[in-house]
C-alpha positions as CSV (number, residue, x, y, z in Angstrom):
1,M,-54.9,230.8,111.5
2,H,-58.6,230.2,110.9
3,R,-60.2,226.8,110.6
4,M,-60.1,225.3,107.1
5,T,-63.3,225.5,105.1
6,A,-65.0,223.4,102.4
7,R,-64.6,226.3,100.0
8,R,-60.9,226.4,100.5
9,I,-60.6,222.6,100.1
10,R,-62.3,222.9,96.7
11,T,-59.8,225.5,95.5
12,M,-56.8,223.3,96.4
13,K,-57.4,221.2,93.3
14,A,-57.1,224.2,91.0
15,K,-53.9,225.2,92.7
16,G,-52.5,221.7,92.4
17,Q,-52.2,221.3,96.1
18,R,-52.5,217.7,97.4
19,I,-54.9,217.1,100.3
20,P,-53.8,214.8,103.1
21,V,-56.7,213.5,105.2
22,V,-56.7,211.2,108.3
23,T,-59.4,209.9,110.7
24,A,-59.7,210.8,114.3
25,Y,-62.3,209.5,116.8
26,D,-61.4,211.2,120.1
27,Y,-60.1,214.4,121.7
28,T,-56.5,213.2,122.3
29,M,-55.9,211.9,118.7
30,A,-57.6,214.9,117.2
31,R,-55.2,217.2,119.0
32,L,-52.2,215.3,117.6
33,V,-53.7,215.3,114.1
34,D,-54.5,219.0,114.2
35,R,-51.0,219.9,115.3
36,A,-49.6,217.9,112.4
37,G,-51.3,220.3,110.0
38,F,-53.9,218.1,108.3
39,P,-56.5,220.3,106.4
40,I,-59.2,217.7,106.9
41,V,-60.0,215.4,109.8
42,L,-62.6,212.7,109.1
43,V,-64.7,211.3,112.0
44,G,-65.4,208.1,110.1
45,D,-68.1,205.6,110.9
46,S,-65.1,203.2,110.8
47,L,-65.1,204.0,114.5
48,G,-67.5,201.1,114.7
49,M,-64.6,198.7,114.1
50,V,-61.7,200.8,115.4
51,C,-63.3,202.0,118.7
52,L,-66.4,199.9,119.3
53,G,-65.3,196.5,118.2
54,Y,-68.0,195.9,115.6
55,D,-67.3,193.8,112.4
56,S,-68.6,196.5,110.1
57,T,-69.8,200.2,110.2
58,I,-73.5,199.2,110.0
59,P,-74.3,199.1,113.8
60,V,-72.9,202.7,114.3
61,T,-75.7,205.1,115.4
62,M,-76.3,208.8,115.1
63,D,-75.6,209.2,118.9
64,D,-72.2,207.5,118.4
65,M,-71.3,209.9,115.6
66,V,-72.5,213.0,117.5
67,R,-70.5,212.0,120.6
68,H,-67.3,211.2,118.8
69,T,-67.6,214.3,116.5
70,R,-67.9,216.6,119.5
71,A,-64.8,215.1,121.0
72,V,-62.8,215.6,117.7
73,V,-64.1,219.1,117.3
74,N,-63.0,219.9,120.9
75,G,-59.5,218.7,120.0
76,T,-59.1,220.7,116.8
77,E,-58.6,224.4,116.0
78,H,-57.5,224.4,112.3
79,A,-58.7,221.3,110.5
80,L,-62.1,221.0,108.7
81,V,-63.9,218.3,110.7
82,V,-66.0,216.1,108.3
83,T,-68.3,213.5,109.9
84,D,-69.8,210.4,108.3
85,M,-73.5,210.1,108.3
86,P,-74.1,206.5,109.6
87,F,-76.2,203.7,108.1
88,M,-79.9,204.6,107.9
89,S,-79.3,208.2,109.0
90,F,-79.9,209.4,105.4
91,Q,-81.3,206.5,103.4
92,P,-85.0,206.7,104.4
93,S,-85.7,210.2,103.0
94,A,-84.3,213.6,102.2
95,E,-86.1,215.0,105.2
96,E,-84.4,212.5,107.5
97,A,-81.0,213.1,105.9
98,L,-81.3,216.9,106.4
99,K,-82.4,216.4,110.0
100,N,-79.5,214.1,110.9
101,A,-77.0,216.3,109.0
102,G,-78.2,219.1,111.1
103,R,-77.6,217.1,114.3
104,L,-74.0,216.4,113.4
105,V,-73.4,220.1,112.8
106,Q,-75.5,221.5,115.7
107,E,-74.8,219.0,118.4
108,G,-71.5,217.5,117.2
109,G,-70.0,220.7,115.9
110,A,-69.0,219.2,112.5
111,Q,-68.3,221.6,109.6
112,S,-69.2,219.1,106.9
113,V,-70.9,215.7,106.5
114,K,-70.1,212.8,104.2
115,L,-72.7,210.6,102.6
116,E,-72.0,207.2,100.8
117,G,-73.3,206.4,97.4
118,A,-75.2,208.1,94.6
119,G,-78.5,207.3,92.9
120,P,-81.2,208.2,95.5
121,T,-78.4,209.8,97.6
122,V,-77.8,212.5,95.1
123,E,-81.0,214.4,95.8
124,K,-80.3,214.2,99.6
125,V,-76.8,215.7,99.0
126,R,-78.5,218.5,97.1
127,R,-81.0,219.2,99.9
128,I,-78.3,219.2,102.6
129,V,-76.1,221.6,100.5
130,E,-79.0,223.9,99.9
131,A,-79.5,224.0,103.7
132,G,-76.0,225.4,104.0
133,I,-74.1,222.2,105.1
134,P,-71.1,221.3,103.0
135,V,-71.2,217.7,101.7
136,M,-68.4,215.3,100.8
137,G,-69.4,212.4,98.6
138,H,-68.2,208.8,98.7
139,L,-68.1,206.3,95.8
140,G,-66.6,203.0,95.0
141,L,-66.5,200.6,97.9
142,T,-69.1,202.2,100.2
143,P,-68.8,200.2,103.5
144,Q,-72.4,200.6,104.5
145,S,-73.3,198.6,101.4
146,V,-70.9,195.8,102.2
147,H,-73.6,193.1,102.3
148,Q,-74.8,194.2,98.8
149,F,-71.2,194.1,97.4
150,G,-70.6,190.7,99.0
151,G,-67.5,191.9,100.9
152,Y,-64.8,194.5,100.6
153,R,-64.1,194.3,96.9
154,V,-62.5,196.7,94.4
155,Q,-65.3,198.5,92.5
156,G,-65.4,199.6,88.8
157,K,-63.4,196.9,87.1
158,A,-66.1,196.1,84.5
159,R,-66.9,198.6,81.8
160,K,-70.5,199.2,82.9
161,D,-69.5,199.7,86.5
162,A,-66.7,202.1,85.5
163,L,-69.1,204.2,83.5
164,R,-71.6,204.2,86.3
165,L,-69.0,205.4,88.8
166,L,-68.1,208.3,86.4
167,E,-71.7,209.2,86.0
168,D,-72.3,209.0,89.7
169,A,-69.3,211.3,90.4
170,R,-70.6,213.9,88.0
171,A,-74.0,213.7,89.5
172,L,-72.6,214.3,93.0
173,E,-70.5,217.2,91.8
174,D,-73.7,218.7,90.1
175,A,-75.6,218.2,93.4
176,G,-73.1,220.5,95.1
177,A,-70.6,218.2,96.8
178,Y,-67.3,220.0,97.3
179,S,-65.1,216.8,97.2
180,L,-65.4,213.1,96.7
181,V,-63.9,210.1,98.3
182,L,-63.0,207.2,96.0
183,E,-62.6,203.9,97.8
184,L,-61.1,200.7,96.4
185,V,-61.3,201.9,92.8
186,P,-58.7,200.9,90.1
187,A,-56.1,203.6,89.9
188,P,-56.6,204.2,86.1
189,L,-60.3,204.8,86.7
190,A,-59.7,207.1,89.6
191,R,-57.4,209.1,87.4
192,V,-60.1,209.5,84.8
193,I,-62.7,210.5,87.3
194,T,-60.2,213.0,89.0
195,N,-59.4,214.6,85.6
196,K,-63.1,215.0,84.6
197,L,-64.2,216.6,87.9
198,T,-63.6,220.1,89.1
199,I,-63.9,219.1,92.7
200,P,-61.1,217.3,94.4
201,T,-61.1,213.5,94.8
202,I,-59.8,211.9,98.0
203,G,-58.5,208.4,97.5
204,I,-58.3,205.4,99.7
205,G,-57.1,202.3,97.8
206,A,-57.7,204.3,94.6
207,G,-54.1,204.9,93.5
208,P,-51.8,208.0,93.4
209,H,-53.7,210.2,90.9
210,C,-56.4,211.4,93.3
211,D,-56.2,215.0,94.5
212,G,-55.8,213.8,98.1
213,Q,-55.6,210.6,100.2
214,V,-57.4,209.5,103.4
215,Q,-56.3,206.8,105.8
216,V,-57.5,205.4,109.1
217,V,-55.1,206.8,111.7
218,H,-54.9,203.4,113.5
219,D,-53.7,201.8,110.3
220,I,-50.9,204.2,109.5
221,L,-49.6,204.3,113.1
222,G,-49.6,200.5,113.3
223,L,-52.0,200.3,116.3
224,Y,-53.2,197.0,114.9
225,D,-50.8,194.1,114.6
226,D,-53.2,191.4,113.0
227,F,-54.2,193.0,109.7
228,V,-52.7,195.7,107.4
229,P,-54.9,196.7,104.5
230,K,-53.2,196.6,101.1
231,H,-54.1,200.3,100.5
232,T,-52.3,201.5,103.6
233,R,-48.7,202.0,104.8
234,Q,-47.5,201.7,108.3
235,Y,-45.4,204.6,109.3
236,L,-45.0,203.3,112.8
237,R,-45.7,200.1,114.7
238,L,-47.2,201.6,117.8
239,S,-48.9,198.4,118.9
240,E,-45.4,196.9,119.6
241,T,-44.2,200.0,121.4
242,I,-47.3,200.2,123.5
243,A,-47.2,196.5,124.4
244,L,-43.6,196.9,125.6
245,A,-44.4,199.9,127.7
246,L,-47.5,198.3,129.3
247,G,-45.5,195.2,130.0
248,R,-42.7,197.2,131.6
249,Y,-45.2,199.1,133.8
250,A,-47.0,196.0,134.9
251,Q,-43.7,194.3,135.8
252,E,-42.4,197.3,137.8
253,V,-45.7,197.3,139.8
254,R,-45.2,193.6,140.6
255,D,-41.5,194.1,141.5
256,G,-42.3,197.2,143.7
257,A,-40.1,199.4,141.4
258,F,-43.1,201.7,140.7
259,P,-43.9,204.1,142.2
260,T,-40.8,205.6,143.9
261,S,-40.4,208.8,145.9
262,N,-40.3,210.6,142.6
263,E,-43.9,209.7,141.9
264,S,-45.1,210.2,145.4
265,F,-46.1,213.1,147.6
266,G,-44.9,214.0,151.1
267,M,-46.7,215.7,154.0
268,D,-45.8,217.9,157.0
269,E,-43.6,215.9,159.4
270,A,-45.1,217.3,162.5
271,L,-48.6,216.3,161.4
272,L,-47.3,212.9,160.5
273,Q,-45.8,212.5,164.0
274,D,-49.1,213.5,165.6
275,L,-50.8,210.8,163.6
276,L,-48.3,208.2,164.6
277,D,-48.4,209.2,168.2
278,G,-52.2,209.4,168.3
């Protein structure tokens, strides 16, 4: 089976095929996600919070994204690897956007990049697409603009905001984006946008009517035990399982129950005797 392509992702909408998407940030998780059959793996700049302990995505650098992208690419064979362009990697100019998108593809190995927002971003999307790099758009709550939004709030509730989101979605489609993430958008509005676009929409907190859904892998696996976003569902509570396993290991070390001969290696008895005698 060949690796998924952006062109094939775009055709999934016309065929009525739903598109499951999940994040991965390292080689080990990427292998598991790829084996599960996801058509798209997103190397999100959410790694800033998930992996690096920041309180937002804003401190994430290009070097961070290149490094984590390469790890995910090394762990996948079939999924399309999409990488977020981090804050200030594309905002200054179209030239800067194209240069950094090229780094993510050339150094990181990504097959696609994702840019947040519309307005001035639309022309940058167009330039990157013209250079041969597939682009996924991202509208609604765009985390890199969290300070402007005043927090993580649902977007598009007011009429003018809803109309702007629809116009922005069409503009990104016209610029050549092959798909579009809708984040924290009212479900009825996401349905309208999805029905009016020919490219697939990928929802996160945007209701059931999008063509696909994306979630942070740490959220759906329950690797955090202090906060569960409203838009996610925990399919496991791995944090509890991991805590129990680590506690058991630590206690067995303290008790001398680990390791045993089963986890140890022997040596030649004659050599051992020589050492003891010498």
